[in-house]
Each structure stands twice: as C-alpha cells, then as structure tokens.
TORMARTOR-329692 format. One line per 4 residues: number of its first residue (from 0); for each residue y negated, x, z negated of N, C-alpha, C. Coordinates in Angstrom, 2 decimals, always signed. Layout:
N
NUM = Y X Z Y X Z Y X Z  ...
! end
This chain:
150
0 = -8.90 +4.81 +17.01 -7.60 +3.65 +18.03 -8.22 +1.94 +17.65  -7.67 +0.91 +18.61 -7.90 -0.63 +18.63 -6.71 -1.15 +17.93  -6.93 -1.97 +17.03 -6.16 -2.55 +16.61 -5.17 -3.70 +17.38  -3.72 -3.39 +16.95 -2.93 -3.72 +17.68 -3.46 -6.01 +17.49
4 = -3.29 -6.41 +18.44 -3.19 -8.09 +18.42 -2.47 -8.38 +17.74  -0.88 -8.14 +17.80 +0.21 -8.82 +16.58 -0.64 -8.48 +15.27  -1.32 -7.64 +14.85 -1.63 -7.47 +13.51 -2.63 -8.13 +12.99  -3.84 -8.47 +14.04 -4.28 -9.64 +13.85 -4.20 -10.75 +13.71
8 = -3.04 -11.15 +14.42 -2.21 -12.33 +14.54 -1.73 -12.57 +12.73  -1.36 -11.70 +12.40 +0.01 -11.99 +11.15 -1.46 -11.75 +10.10  -2.42 -11.15 +10.44 -3.70 -11.13 +9.22 -4.45 -12.49 +8.76  -4.08 -13.48 +10.00 -5.03 -14.47 +10.06 -4.43 -15.11 +8.78
12 = -3.22 -15.68 +8.69 -2.99 -16.84 +7.27 -3.03 -16.37 +6.04  -3.56 -14.57 +5.97 -3.71 -14.11 +5.00 -5.17 -14.56 +4.32  -5.65 -14.44 +4.91 -7.30 -14.67 +5.02 -7.47 -16.43 +4.59  -6.61 -17.33 +5.27 -6.73 -18.69 +4.59 -6.04 -18.88 +3.26
16 = -5.29 -18.14 +2.59 -4.68 -18.57 +1.38 -5.12 -17.62 +0.45  -5.21 -18.13 -0.84 -5.92 -17.75 -2.07 -5.32 -16.32 -2.43  -6.73 -14.80 -2.78 -5.89 -14.10 -2.34 -4.66 -13.42 -3.55  -4.41 -14.28 -4.23 -3.19 -14.25 -5.25 -2.19 -14.42 -4.83
20 = -1.94 -15.67 -3.24 -0.51 -15.28 -2.87 -0.07 -14.10 -2.61  -0.53 -13.84 -1.49 -0.34 -12.13 -0.89 -0.50 -11.36 -1.98  -1.00 -11.13 -2.95 -0.93 -9.95 -3.87 +0.32 -10.57 -4.25  +0.55 -11.12 -5.18 +2.22 -11.76 -5.92 +3.07 -11.75 -4.81
24 = +3.26 -11.59 -3.81 +4.35 -11.18 -2.66 +4.72 -9.81 -2.40  +3.14 -8.91 -2.22 +3.28 -7.68 -2.10 +3.63 -6.77 -3.26  +3.06 -7.55 -4.82 +3.73 -6.84 -5.77 +5.43 -6.62 -5.65  +5.45 -7.80 -5.46 +7.40 -8.24 -5.73 +7.93 -7.22 -4.64
28 = +7.38 -7.16 -3.38 +7.79 -5.93 -2.56 +7.88 -4.57 -3.03  +6.61 -4.37 -3.48 +6.45 -3.01 -4.37 +7.62 -2.75 -5.35  +8.02 -4.02 -6.37 +8.84 -3.74 -7.51 +9.97 -3.50 -6.85  +10.34 -4.00 -5.98 +11.74 -3.77 -5.10 +11.65 -2.39 -4.26
32 = +10.92 -2.12 -3.61 +10.62 -0.67 -2.36 +11.02 +0.15 -4.04  +10.04 +0.53 -4.49 +10.08 +1.42 -5.93 +10.31 +1.24 -6.67  +11.66 +0.73 -7.17 +12.56 +0.35 -7.99 +13.33 +1.25 -8.68  +13.78 +2.27 -8.11 +14.48 +3.88 -8.76 +13.32 +4.67 -8.89
36 = +12.42 +5.17 -8.54 +10.77 +5.48 -9.00 +10.36 +4.48 -10.34  +10.21 +3.94 -9.70 +9.84 +2.73 -11.26 +10.43 +3.18 -12.35  +11.80 +2.86 -12.27 +13.14 +2.93 -13.20 +12.90 +4.53 -14.08  +12.54 +5.50 -13.23 +12.77 +6.72 -12.94 +11.82 +7.23 -13.87
40 = +10.51 +6.82 -13.57 +8.70 +6.80 -14.45 +8.51 +8.18 -13.76  +8.62 +7.64 -12.45 +7.90 +8.75 -11.41 +6.51 +7.86 -11.15  +6.18 +6.68 -11.27 +5.11 +5.78 -11.31 +4.25 +5.76 -12.65  +4.50 +6.65 -13.15 +3.82 +6.42 -14.42 +2.43 +6.66 -14.94
44 = +2.33 +7.52 -13.64 +1.10 +8.10 -13.15 -0.08 +6.56 -13.37  +0.69 +5.53 -12.89 -0.50 +4.76 -12.59 -0.22 +3.40 -13.68  +0.66 +3.83 -14.59 +0.92 +2.73 -15.84 -0.65 +2.33 -16.36  -0.91 +0.83 -16.71 -2.35 +0.60 -17.04 -3.50 +0.70 -15.95
48 = -2.94 +0.68 -14.87 -4.25 +1.09 -14.15 -4.39 +0.17 -12.56  -5.19 +0.05 -12.48 -5.33 -0.93 -11.13 -5.66 -0.18 -9.72  -4.75 -0.36 -8.61 -5.08 +0.19 -7.40 -5.58 -1.05 -6.37  -6.51 -0.79 -6.10 -7.42 -1.24 -4.57 -6.71 -0.85 -3.12
52 = -5.50 -2.00 -2.35 -5.46 -1.18 -1.45 -6.63 -2.13 -0.03  -7.32 -1.64 +0.63 -7.97 -1.88 +1.88 -7.84 -1.82 +2.80  -7.84 -3.01 +3.59 -6.88 -2.30 +5.20 -8.44 -3.07 +5.62  -9.16 -2.15 +6.49 -10.77 -2.57 +6.63 -10.51 -2.96 +7.82
56 = -9.49 -3.39 +9.48 -9.70 -3.53 +10.11 -8.94 -4.70 +10.27  -8.10 -4.99 +9.55 -7.72 -5.93 +9.55 -8.67 -7.50 +7.87  -9.47 -6.76 +7.82 -10.60 -7.36 +6.31 -9.46 -7.68 +5.44  -8.22 -6.78 +5.00 -7.65 -7.65 +3.81 -8.09 -6.95 +2.66
60 = -7.31 -7.17 +1.33 -7.43 -6.52 -0.04 -6.38 -6.47 -0.73  -5.87 -5.85 -1.18 -4.48 -6.16 -1.97 -4.75 -5.36 -3.42  -4.48 -5.89 -4.67 -5.02 -5.48 -5.78 -3.48 -5.41 -6.25  -3.33 -4.16 -7.25 -2.04 -4.11 -7.92 -1.89 -3.21 -9.16
64 = -1.54 -3.79 -10.15 -1.90 -3.10 -11.52 -0.19 -2.93 -12.00  -0.09 -1.56 -12.32 +1.52 -1.41 -13.03 +0.97 -1.72 -14.33  +1.96 -2.78 -14.65 +2.32 -2.58 -16.02 +4.02 -2.94 -16.64  +4.39 -1.83 -17.83 +5.55 -1.64 -18.11 +6.49 -1.36 -16.93
68 = +5.93 -0.51 -16.23 +6.98 +0.07 -15.03 +7.35 -1.08 -13.92  +6.47 -2.07 -14.12 +6.44 -2.93 -12.48 +4.73 -3.43 -12.44  +4.94 -3.58 -10.85 +3.82 -4.08 -10.37 +3.45 -5.44 -10.43  +2.12 -5.54 -10.63 +1.80 -7.33 -11.09 +0.31 -7.64 -10.39
72 = +0.05 -9.00 -10.01 -1.54 -8.81 -10.37 -2.63 -8.43 -11.48  -3.63 -7.70 -11.14 -4.38 -7.73 -12.30 -5.31 -8.78 -12.33  -5.91 -8.71 -13.69 -6.64 -9.68 -14.07 -7.89 -9.44 -13.36  -8.72 -10.87 -12.84 -9.99 -10.64 -12.30 -10.94 -9.71 -12.91
76 = -10.81 -9.24 -14.32 -11.35 -9.00 -15.10 -11.58 -7.50 -15.06  -10.43 -6.88 -14.38 -10.20 -5.42 -14.57 -10.56 -4.57 -13.47  -11.24 -3.32 -13.72 -11.96 -2.56 -12.92 -10.35 -1.58 -11.94  -11.33 -1.60 -10.92 -10.18 -0.55 -10.34 -10.20 +0.77 -10.68
80 = -9.18 +1.40 -11.19 -9.19 +2.72 -11.25 -9.19 +3.67 -9.66  -8.22 +3.42 -8.55 -8.54 +3.71 -7.62 -8.28 +2.85 -6.49  -9.28 +3.31 -5.40 -9.52 +2.23 -4.11 -8.73 +3.05 -3.09  -7.95 +3.05 -2.05 -7.22 +3.51 -1.02 -7.70 +2.33 +0.11
84 = -8.74 +3.09 +1.46 -8.72 +2.36 +2.37 -8.75 +3.23 +3.42  -8.74 +2.39 +4.91 -8.50 +3.63 +5.90 -8.14 +1.89 +6.53  -7.54 +2.25 +8.01 -7.49 +0.88 +8.80 -5.55 +0.71 +9.33  -5.37 -0.39 +9.53 -4.20 -0.65 +9.57 -2.93 +0.63 +10.11
88 = -3.75 +1.00 +11.09 -2.54 +1.84 +12.37 -3.00 +3.44 +11.09  -3.61 +3.85 +10.60 -3.69 +4.85 +9.85 -2.45 +4.84 +8.52  -2.59 +3.28 +7.97 -1.33 +2.87 +6.90 -0.12 +3.09 +7.62  +0.05 +2.63 +8.60 +1.10 +2.86 +9.88 +1.73 +4.05 +9.90
92 = +0.65 +5.02 +10.42 +1.40 +6.18 +9.97 +1.85 +6.70 +8.94  +1.19 +6.66 +8.04 +1.72 +7.05 +6.90 +3.16 +6.33 +6.48  +3.36 +5.27 +6.46 +4.55 +4.78 +6.16 +5.79 +5.19 +7.42  +4.96 +5.37 +8.17 +5.99 +6.20 +9.44 +6.07 +7.34 +9.41
96 = +5.78 +8.32 +8.34 +6.12 +9.68 +8.43 +4.92 +10.34 +9.77  +4.39 +9.72 +10.22 +3.70 +10.21 +11.47 +2.90 +11.49 +11.25  +2.26 +11.45 +10.35 +1.15 +11.79 +10.01 +1.24 +12.40 +8.36  +0.69 +13.06 +8.00 +1.14 +13.80 +6.15 -0.41 +12.92 +5.92
100 = +0.06 +12.61 +4.35 -1.25 +12.25 +3.53 -2.66 +13.22 +4.09  -2.43 +14.44 +3.73 -3.02 +15.55 +3.73 -4.01 +15.35 +5.22  -3.53 +15.24 +5.91 -4.52 +15.56 +7.41 -5.12 +13.96 +7.33  -4.46 +12.61 +7.07 -4.86 +11.32 +7.20 -6.39 +11.75 +6.15
104 = -6.06 +12.08 +4.72 -7.14 +11.94 +4.11 -8.40 +12.77 +4.58  -8.09 +14.36 +5.19 -9.05 +15.39 +5.69 -9.78 +14.86 +6.60  -9.12 +14.01 +7.29 -9.76 +13.79 +8.44 -10.40 +12.61 +8.11  -10.30 +11.70 +7.03 -11.12 +10.51 +6.37 -10.91 +9.47 +6.79
108 = -9.65 +9.30 +7.59 -8.76 +8.22 +8.50 -8.52 +7.23 +7.05  -8.31 +8.25 +5.73 -7.82 +7.13 +4.79 -8.50 +7.73 +3.84  -9.21 +6.76 +2.75 -10.26 +7.30 +1.65 -9.46 +7.07 +0.59  -10.15 +8.05 -0.62 -9.93 +7.59 -1.73 -11.03 +7.26 -2.49
112 = -10.88 +6.26 -3.32 -12.25 +6.51 -3.92 -11.87 +6.08 -5.72  -12.88 +6.86 -6.79 -11.98 +6.54 -7.52 -11.58 +7.76 -8.79  -10.75 +7.53 -9.53 -10.30 +9.00 -10.35 -9.83 +9.77 -9.44  -10.50 +10.82 -9.19 -9.87 +12.21 -8.33 -8.41 +12.38 -8.55
116 = -8.18 +13.08 -10.26 -6.83 +13.34 -10.36 -5.70 +11.81 -10.32  -6.40 +10.92 -10.21 -5.19 +9.65 -10.04 -5.36 +9.56 -8.78  -6.27 +9.81 -7.52 -5.89 +10.30 -6.39 -4.75 +10.92 -6.20  -4.94 +12.14 -6.57 -4.26 +13.09 -6.24 -3.14 +13.28 -6.48
120 = -2.65 +12.29 -7.59 -1.22 +12.10 -8.14 -0.47 +11.21 -6.78  -1.29 +10.20 -6.48 -1.08 +8.57 -5.53 -0.82 +9.49 -4.29  -1.91 +11.11 -4.03 -1.35 +11.40 -2.40 +0.31 +11.77 -2.43  +0.35 +13.22 -3.54 +1.46 +13.32 -3.45 +2.44 +12.96 -3.49
124 = +2.75 +11.98 -3.69 +3.55 +10.74 -4.50 +4.15 +10.23 -3.09  +3.05 +10.19 -2.51 +3.26 +9.34 -1.06 +3.59 +10.22 -0.15  +3.41 +11.33 -0.13 +3.95 +12.74 +0.75 +4.77 +13.13 +0.48  +5.74 +12.78 -0.87 +7.24 +13.16 -1.10 +7.66 +11.95 -0.60
128 = +7.11 +10.73 -0.74 +8.39 +9.57 -0.96 +8.36 +8.76 +0.58  +9.82 +8.49 +0.78 +10.27 +8.14 +2.46 +10.57 +6.57 +2.21  +9.39 +5.78 +2.64 +9.41 +4.15 +2.59 +9.94 +3.74 +3.50  +10.65 +4.13 +4.45 +11.27 +3.52 +5.39 +13.06 +3.22 +4.91
132 = +13.26 +4.07 +4.25 +14.51 +3.67 +3.56 +14.76 +3.42 +2.37  +13.46 +2.49 +1.90 +13.19 +1.55 +0.74 +12.92 +0.30 +1.08  +12.82 -0.04 +1.75 +12.30 -1.15 +2.74 +13.19 -2.56 +2.63  +13.10 -3.37 +1.70 +14.41 -4.71 +2.36 +14.72 -4.92 +3.73
136 = +15.73 -5.03 +3.76 +16.42 -4.86 +5.25 +15.85 -6.07 +6.00  +15.10 -6.95 +5.22 +14.43 -8.68 +6.46 +13.23 -7.81 +6.79  +12.91 -7.27 +5.74 +11.08 -6.62 +6.22 +11.46 -5.27 +7.46  +12.35 -4.56 +6.85 +12.51 -3.20 +7.71 +12.90 -3.95 +9.36
140 = +13.65 -5.07 +9.13 +13.62 -5.43 +10.51 +12.82 -6.08 +10.92  +12.00 -6.94 +10.61 +10.27 -7.12 +10.60 +9.61 -6.32 +11.82  +9.61 -5.33 +10.61 +8.55 -4.22 +11.21 +9.24 -3.63 +12.25  +10.78 -2.91 +12.54 +11.41 -2.93 +13.64 +10.56 -3.35 +14.50
144 = +10.94 -5.24 +15.05 +10.35 -5.57 +15.81 +8.99 -5.83 +16.20  +8.38 -5.30 +15.48 +6.69 -5.19 +15.80 +6.66 -3.63 +16.16  +7.50 -3.44 +15.72 +7.15 -1.54 +16.26 +6.47 -0.91 +15.54  +6.04 -1.74 +14.34 +5.50 -0.56 +13.04 +6.07 +0.53 +12.97
148 = +7.70 -0.03 +12.62 +8.64 +1.27 +12.37 +9.57 +1.62 +13.18  +10.35 +2.50 +13.53 +11.27 +2.70 +14.58 +12.96 +1.98 +13.96
! end
C-alpha cells in the first residue's frame, strides 16, 4: 500500500529537528497512554530495556527506554534490546486493531529483531491492549480527523 500523503507531510518537520525532541514528546505520550499499565507493573518486562520503533516508509526512528516504570529517552550509548519496524499503514492497522499483531508479524509486515523473549512479551502486550481508548483526547481527535482511527 502507498503511504498517505498526509503522513509524509506530517513526518517532514520531524526530519528537520534533532531526534531528541520527537523522542521526548513520544515518551511523554507513551507515559500518558500507558499510565495505568505502567503503575500496575504490566510493562515491567521492558524495565531497563531499550525499544526502537522504525517507521520505514516515513524514515522515522523512535527510541524508548523504560526506567523506574517511566518512558524516557535512552542515552546514545545504550544498545537496543528490541527493534520493531514496519510501514506507517501497518502500525496504524495495529493501533486501530484492524489486524492482529500475529497476522502483521507472520506476514512480515511488522518485524521484530533483538531479544525473542522480549519480542514475544511485547507482541502479547500489544495484542491485549486497546490503545484507542487510552489516547489523550487532543491526540485522539487529531488522529480521527486524519482518518487514522475511527
């Protein structure tokens, strides 16, 4: 599938700024979205681990590190424990729950590399998580306007 033009336009400013800025903003959004799950210990499998999300078609990369149950920017020297990569539309399908993670991973539309055990925990967590109900209201409205979520 072809990447929607609106996503390409939205990605442009991210390419122009230092990586720390979108990573900081993304970490704050993740802290909000996963607030209940972090406090309940459901993300303990990511503690002290670095996760990289690569959006291949938009040439974007986001690095996250869970430290004391909070997402933060990792140091430059930290090695990734797991890398999840795929195209923007496949990540959107995952978020919208249009396709389950197993389908996306088995069809190699989303790929995981690094720790197999950590990847399995992450895949199972994503499969059970309803992200749309957890998004901050302004972000939810923005994604609805773009047609990314219903």
